[in-house]
Every structure is written in structure tokens, then in C-alpha cells.
C-alpha positions as CSV (number, residue, x, y, z in Angstrom):
1,X,79.8,106.9,6.2
2,X,78.6,103.1,4.6
3,X,75.9,101.6,6.9
4,X,74.2,98.3,7.2
5,X,70.8,97.4,8.0
6,X,70.0,93.9,9.7
7,X,66.8,92.3,11.3
8,X,66.9,90.6,14.3
9,X,67.0,87.2,13.0
10,X,70.1,88.4,10.5
11,X,71.8,89.9,13.6
12,X,71.5,86.3,15.2
13,X,73.0,84.5,12.5
14,X,75.8,87.3,11.9
15,X,77.2,86.9,16.3
16,X,77.1,83.2,15.7
17,X,79.2,83.0,12.3
18,X,81.3,85.3,13.3
19,X,82.9,86.2,16.9
20,X,82.1,89.8,18.5
21,X,85.5,91.1,18.0
22,X,85.9,90.3,14.5
23,X,82.8,92.1,13.6
24,X,83.9,95.0,16.0
25,X,87.2,95.6,13.8
26,X,84.5,95.6,10.4
27,X,81.4,98.1,11.9
28,X,82.2,101.0,14.1
29,X,81.2,99.6,17.4
30,X,83.2,97.6,19.6
31,X,82.4,94.0,21.1
32,X,80.8,95.5,24.3
33,X,78.7,97.2,22.6
34,X,77.5,94.9,20.1
35,X,76.8,92.7,23.3
36,X,74.7,95.0,24.6
37,X,72.3,95.5,21.1
38,X,72.3,91.6,21.2
39,X,71.0,91.6,25.0
40,X,68.8,94.5,24.5
41,X,66.9,92.6,21.2
42,X,67.3,89.3,23.3
43,X,69.6,87.7,21.1
44,X,72.0,84.7,22.4
45,X,75.2,85.1,22.3
46,X,78.1,82.4,22.2
47,X,79.3,81.3,25.7
48,X,83.4,81.3,26.2
49,X,84.9,78.7,24.8
50,X,82.3,78.1,21.6
51,X,84.9,79.4,18.9
52,X,87.2,77.2,20.1
53,X,85.0,74.3,20.1
54,X,83.8,75.0,16.4
55,X,88.2,75.4,15.7
56,X,88.8,71.7,16.9
57,X,84.8,70.4,15.4
58,X,83.4,69.8,18.7
59,X,79.5,70.3,19.3
60,X,78.0,73.6,20.7
61,X,74.9,74.4,21.9
62,X,73.2,77.3,19.9
63,X,69.7,78.3,21.8
64,X,67.0,79.7,19.2
65,X,65.6,83.2,19.1
66,X,62.6,83.9,21.5
67,X,59.5,84.1,19.9
68,X,58.0,86.4,22.2
69,X,59.9,90.0,21.9
70,X,58.6,92.8,20.9
71,X,61.6,95.3,21.1
72,X,63.2,96.7,18.0
73,X,63.1,94.6,14.8
74,X,66.0,96.0,13.2
75,X,69.2,97.3,14.1
76,X,72.0,99.7,11.7
77,X,75.5,99.3,11.7
78,X,78.1,101.6,10.5
79,X,80.9,100.2,8.5
80,X,84.5,101.4,9.3
81,X,86.0,103.7,7.2
82,X,89.9,103.3,6.3
83,X,91.1,106.3,8.9
84,X,88.7,104.2,11.5
85,X,90.5,101.3,11.0
86,X,94.3,102.8,11.1
87,X,92.6,104.6,14.6
88,X,91.6,100.9,15.7
89,X,95.1,99.3,14.6
90,X,96.7,101.6,17.5
91,X,97.6,99.8,20.5
92,X,94.0,99.5,22.7
93,X,93.9,101.2,26.0
94,X,94.0,97.3,27.5
95,X,96.9,97.4,25.6
96,X,98.5,100.1,26.7
97,X,98.0,99.3,30.3
98,X,99.3,95.7,29.9
99,X,102.6,97.2,28.6
100,X,102.7,99.5,31.3
101,X,102.1,96.6,34.0
102,X,104.7,95.0,32.5
103,X,107.3,98.0,32.5
104,X,106.3,98.8,36.0
105,X,105.6,95.0,37.8
106,X,107.8,92.9,36.2
107,X,109.3,91.3,39.0
108,X,106.2,90.9,40.8
109,X,104.5,88.8,38.1
110,X,107.3,86.5,37.2
111,X,106.1,83.3,38.7
112,X,108.2,81.3,40.9
113,X,109.0,77.5,40.4
114,X,108.5,77.7,44.3
115,X,106.2,79.0,46.5
116,X,107.6,81.9,48.7
117,X,105.4,83.4,51.6
118,X,102.5,82.6,50.2
119,X,99.4,84.6,50.7
120,X,96.9,83.5,53.5
121,X,94.4,82.3,50.7
122,X,96.7,80.6,49.1
123,X,97.9,78.3,52.1
124,X,94.2,77.7,53.0
125,X,93.7,76.0,49.2
126,X,97.2,74.4,49.6
127,X,96.1,72.5,52.8
128,X,92.3,71.5,51.3
129,X,93.8,70.6,47.6
130,X,96.3,68.4,49.3
131,X,94.3,66.5,51.5
132,X,94.7,62.6,50.6
133,X,90.9,61.9,51.4
134,X,90.1,65.0,49.1
135,X,86.9,63.9,46.6
136,X,88.1,63.9,43.0
137,X,85.9,64.5,40.2
138,X,86.9,63.5,36.7
139,X,90.1,63.2,37.8
140,X,90.6,66.4,39.4
141,X,90.1,68.5,43.0
142,X,88.5,71.3,44.1
143,X,88.7,73.7,47.1
144,X,86.6,73.5,50.1
145,X,83.6,75.9,50.1
146,X,84.5,79.3,51.0
147,X,88.1,79.1,49.8
148,X,90.0,79.8,46.5
149,X,87.7,79.0,43.1
150,X,90.3,76.4,42.1
151,X,90.2,72.9,40.3
152,X,92.7,71.3,38.8
153,X,94.3,67.4,38.9
154,X,96.7,66.4,41.8
155,X,100.0,67.2,39.2
156,X,99.1,70.3,38.4
157,X,98.1,71.7,42.1
158,X,101.6,73.1,42.4
159,X,101.5,75.0,39.3
160,X,97.9,76.3,39.9
161,X,98.5,77.5,43.4
162,X,101.9,79.4,42.2
163,X,99.9,81.2,39.2
164,X,97.1,82.2,42.1
165,X,99.9,83.3,44.4
166,X,101.6,85.4,41.9
167,X,98.0,87.0,40.6
168,X,97.2,87.8,44.0
169,X,100.0,89.7,45.1
170,X,99.9,91.3,41.9
171,X,96.5,92.7,42.1
172,X,97.1,93.5,45.9
173,X,100.4,95.1,44.8
174,X,98.2,97.4,42.2
175,X,96.2,98.6,45.6
176,X,93.5,96.0,44.8
177,X,91.9,93.1,46.8
178,X,90.7,89.6,46.6
179,X,87.8,88.5,48.6
180,X,85.7,85.1,49.0
181,X,82.1,85.7,49.0
182,X,79.3,83.3,48.7
183,X,81.9,80.7,47.6
184,X,83.4,82.7,45.2
185,X,86.5,84.3,44.2
186,X,86.1,87.7,43.5
187,X,89.1,90.6,43.3
188,X,87.9,93.8,44.1
189,X,88.7,96.7,41.7
190,X,87.6,100.2,42.0
191,X,84.5,98.7,44.2
192,X,84.1,96.0,41.1
193,X,84.0,92.4,42.3
194,X,85.1,90.7,39.6
195,X,84.3,86.5,39.8
196,X,87.0,84.7,38.9
197,X,88.4,80.7,38.9
198,X,91.2,78.3,37.7
199,X,90.2,75.6,36.0
200,X,92.3,72.6,34.4
201,X,90.5,72.0,30.9
202,X,89.4,68.2,30.3
203,X,89.0,65.8,27.7
204,X,86.1,63.7,26.7
205,X,87.4,60.3,26.4
206,X,84.4,57.1,25.5
207,X,83.9,55.8,29.2
208,X,84.5,52.6,31.0
209,X,81.3,52.3,32.6
210,X,78.7,50.3,31.3
211,X,76.3,53.1,32.5
212,X,78.4,56.1,31.2
213,X,79.2,56.7,27.5
214,X,81.9,59.2,28.2
215,X,84.8,60.2,30.7
216,X,86.4,63.4,31.2
217,X,90.1,63.1,32.1
218,X,92.6,66.4,32.8
219,X,94.6,67.6,29.8
220,X,97.6,69.5,31.7
221,X,95.6,72.9,30.2
222,X,95.1,75.5,32.5
223,X,92.0,77.8,32.0
224,X,91.8,81.3,34.0
225,X,88.1,82.1,33.8
226,X,86.7,85.8,34.3
227,X,82.9,85.3,35.3
228,X,80.5,88.6,34.8
229,X,77.8,89.8,33.2
230,X,78.8,91.1,29.7
231,X,82.5,90.4,30.2
232,X,82.5,86.5,30.6
233,X,86.2,86.1,29.3
234,X,88.9,83.1,29.3
235,X,92.9,83.0,29.3
236,X,93.9,80.1,28.4
237,X,97.4,77.7,28.1
238,X,98.4,77.5,24.3
239,X,101.2,79.6,22.2
240,X,101.5,81.8,25.4
241,X,101.9,79.9,28.9
242,X,99.1,80.9,31.6
243,X,101.8,82.7,34.0
244,X,102.8,84.8,30.7
245,X,99.6,86.3,30.5
246,X,99.7,87.8,33.9
247,X,99.8,91.0,33.0
248,X,97.1,91.0,29.9
249,X,94.9,89.6,32.6
250,X,95.2,92.5,35.4
251,X,95.1,95.4,32.4
252,X,92.3,93.4,31.3
253,X,90.5,93.2,34.9
254,X,91.1,97.1,35.6
255,X,89.9,98.5,31.9
256,X,86.7,96.7,32.8
257,X,86.6,97.5,36.3
258,X,86.4,101.2,34.7
259,X,83.9,100.5,32.5
260,X,81.7,98.8,34.9
261,X,82.0,101.8,36.8
262,X,81.2,104.0,33.9
263,X,78.1,101.6,33.3
264,X,76.5,101.9,37.2
265,X,77.4,105.8,37.0
266,X,75.1,105.8,33.7
267,X,72.8,103.7,35.2
268,X,72.6,105.5,38.6
269,X,72.3,109.3,36.6
270,X,69.2,107.7,34.4
271,X,67.8,106.3,37.6
272,X,68.2,109.7,39.3
273,X,66.7,111.5,35.7
274,X,63.9,109.0,35.8
275,X,63.1,110.1,39.7
276,X,63.2,113.5,38.5
277,X,60.9,113.2,35.7
278,X,58.2,110.8,37.8
279,X,58.9,113.6,40.9
280,X,57.6,116.3,38.4
281,X,55.0,114.4,36.7
282,X,53.4,113.7,40.1
283,X,53.9,117.5,41.1
284,X,52.1,118.1,37.9
285,X,49.3,115.6,38.2
286,X,48.7,117.7,41.9
287,X,48.5,120.7,40.3
288,X,46.1,119.4,38.0
289,X,44.2,118.0,40.3
290,X,44.1,120.8,42.3
291,X,43.3,122.9,38.9
292,X,40.1,121.1,38.3
293,X,39.1,121.0,41.7
294,X,39.0,125.1,41.8
295,X,37.4,125.1,38.6
296,X,34.4,122.2,39.0
297,X,33.9,124.3,42.3
298,X,33.6,127.4,40.6
299,X,31.4,125.7,37.7
300,X,29.6,124.3,40.3
301,X,29.0,127.9,42.2
302,X,28.5,130.0,39.0
303,X,25.4,127.2,38.3
304,X,24.1,127.7,41.9
305,X,24.4,131.7,41.3
306,X,22.6,131.5,38.0
307,X,20.0,129.1,39.6
308,X,19.6,131.2,42.5
309,X,18.8,134.7,40.3
310,X,16.6,132.9,38.2
311,X,14.8,131.4,41.3
312,X,14.6,134.9,42.8
313,X,13.4,136.4,39.3
314,X,10.3,133.9,39.3
315,X,9.6,134.4,43.3
316,X,9.4,138.2,41.9
317,X,7.0,137.3,39.3
318,X,4.6,135.3,41.3
319,X,4.5,138.4,43.7
320,X,4.0,140.6,40.6
321,X,1.2,138.6,39.2
322,X,-0.6,138.1,43.0
323,X,-0.5,142.0,43.2
324,X,-2.0,142.3,39.9
325,X,-4.7,139.7,40.3
326,X,-5.4,141.3,43.8
327,X,-4.5,137.7,45.1
328,X,-1.3,138.7,47.5
329,X,-2.7,136.8,50.8
330,X,-0.8,135.5,54.2
331,X,-0.4,132.1,52.8
332,X,1.3,133.4,49.6
333,X,3.2,135.8,51.7
334,X,4.8,133.4,53.7
335,X,5.8,131.2,51.3
336,X,7.3,134.2,49.0
337,X,9.6,134.9,52.4
338,X,10.4,131.0,52.7
339,X,10.9,130.8,48.5
340,X,13.4,134.2,49.1
341,X,15.4,132.4,52.4
342,X,15.9,129.3,50.2
343,X,17.3,131.6,47.4
344,X,19.8,132.8,49.9
345,X,20.9,129.7,51.5
346,X,21.2,128.2,47.7
347,X,23.1,131.7,46.5
348,X,26.6,131.2,46.3
349,X,27.3,134.8,47.7
350,X,25.3,135.0,50.7
351,X,24.6,131.4,51.5
352,X,22.6,132.0,54.5
353,X,22.1,129.5,57.4
354,X,19.2,127.3,57.3
355,X,18.7,124.9,60.5
356,X,16.4,122.8,58.2
357,X,19.0,122.3,55.4
358,X,22.1,122.8,57.2
359,X,23.5,119.0,56.6
360,X,22.6,119.1,52.9
361,X,24.9,119.5,50.3
362,X,24.3,122.8,48.4
363,X,26.0,120.9,45.2
364,X,23.6,118.0,44.9
365,X,21.1,118.8,47.1
366,X,21.3,115.5,48.9
367,X,22.5,114.7,52.8
368,X,26.3,115.2,53.4
369,X,27.6,111.9,54.3
370,X,29.0,111.7,57.7
371,X,31.9,109.5,58.8
372,X,30.6,106.0,60.5
373,X,31.2,106.1,64.4
374,X,31.5,103.5,66.2
375,X,29.9,103.0,69.7
376,X,31.3,100.6,72.0
């Protein structure tokens, strides 16, 4: 399989010149896999809407590479073979799931022309958006905090509510849920909280205010956005209206939840394996410490034994020399008894008690340190 090697700078230039999805068709790696590599190599990626802005010659923000990176300098990507391209051309799991959802839930996914038995979240959002005193920003109103994350022009409120109501009912029909948490709208699928929002796209125009260069006005184009780390995605009105993209949205959200669960499973497994490794290392270090402690003790006792043997040999030589020279008097005999007693105290095989040396460490021949005691 043919491969290409990219430096960090080359990969940065590549992902800012070609979308990840397009690159995934050329190289044997998914767009998610490429994204993970870029995150690991601290390569900033284009945000949602970047390629659309380029298409309409709008200004985009391209962050620079961080200079203090110390990780991998290169990455090797394998080119897709013809066989792999043919496999890639077959329907993706997301597309297959989308087709299944379309087939099983067609009536539920049809956005009505008028709200009918709206969900409680939609009722609250409708009351909030339709308030006459609701503050407008760039010609749009948004829900109160703790309600659905919707921001549209007043003329688009009915359509936004009908879309979100249909989405919520479809999500619940699939066995999932929609919850508001930390002022965010989350679709809960398989324990995964997917933060979503509905926005109306704005267009920048010259400002009328002397102090404001530009104004932003609603365009009537709705954008449904998924805001999740590694999985930022937008569905927007275009050739296909947002209402007609509900099966694709549902399928993608379910696929992402499965991928996130797998990601969490792997991270949990890695953490457990790392904990096992740490526990084993800790146990090894404990055994090593005990082994060294025992060895040091044995070595010291061996040294003491040799010194005790040498001491006794010396004492015997002193005694023999004194006898040979007829100098074995009472004073010397007293010293010989004293010295042999000290040898017996020092010898690790005997360690005979000695009243005067009872607080002396035999290894260091220093007084044994006693814990300090307070007297009150």
C-alpha cells in the first residue's frame, strides 16, 4: 500500500486547504481519525462553516501552529487502493441507518404545517419567543435560559418550533430524550449528551450607526448545529430544506453516540490498564524496597560478624602474647573479659545484652534515636 509522509507543518497546510471528509476519501483513514491525529499534534482545525465562507469569498480565521509543541513531528498516511475506494463508495453506516429511519419513521419525521400537541419544551419556547417585550439582537429573538436553544427572527418562529417539535418527538420515538442542562439543549442518546441548537443565519451589511461599521440581518436560512468536541457539525437550508434532513440528522446523532460510547469504553479500559500497571509498579517497588532492606541488614550483620571474629582473634593474640611474656596480670585479665563481652554483644549470632550499651545501635555504634515526647 502506497504511503505518504507529512511533517506537522505540511499536515497543517493540508487540512486547511482540503476538507477532512475529502481527505478521508484519498487516504485510508476516516475524517474522525484525521481529526484525532491533528488534535494529538496540536494542529488547529477549521471550525464549522469555514468551507462555506470560503465558497462565498468571506473572511475566515486561521489560527497559527503553536511553537512550543514537543510531540510527533511526522505522520504517515496510506493512500486508498482501488479496492478500498470501491468499499468506501458503498453506503456508509450512517447512510444505511438513515435509510432505515426514513423507512420506519416516515410519518413521525414529516414536519406539519401547524403545531399539533406540541412537546412541553416547545410550549415553553413558544411562550418565550412570542413575548412582545422579548429583546431582539441582530433582528432575532432567543428563548429564556433553561429553555430550548433557539435563536431566529420573529417571522421564522413558527417554522423553528415546528421543526424542533418534530425532532423532539422523533428523538423520543427512537427511545432517546431531550434535556435542558446548564442552559444547553442536549439530545441524550445511549448516555451521551449531544449539545444542539437551532439558529437563523445572518448576513453582514453596512451599518447605519456612525459608531458601528456593520450590521447583521436575518436571512431566513435555518441552521441546526451539533456542538460536541471532535464532532462539530451543521445541517443548513440549501438544496434540501432543513425539515427534509431530519432522517440524516437522527442517523448521524445515533452513529456519533455509538462512536462516543466506544471512545469512552476505550478510555476507561486504558485507565484501568494504566491503574493495573501503576499498582504492579507500586507492588514491585515495595518488594524491591523490602529486598534491599533485607540485603542491607544481611550485609551489615555479615560485616559485624567478621569484625567480631577479628576482635576475638585480636583478644586471643593479646592473651597469648601476654602469657608468652609472663605479663598476664589481673588488670589485663579484667580487660580480656571486658573485650570478650563486647565481642559477644556485637556478634550478630550472640548479641549478648550489655547494660551500658543497651541504647546503642550495633550497626552504627551511635545512640538509638528515641521519639520526642511532650511533657505537659
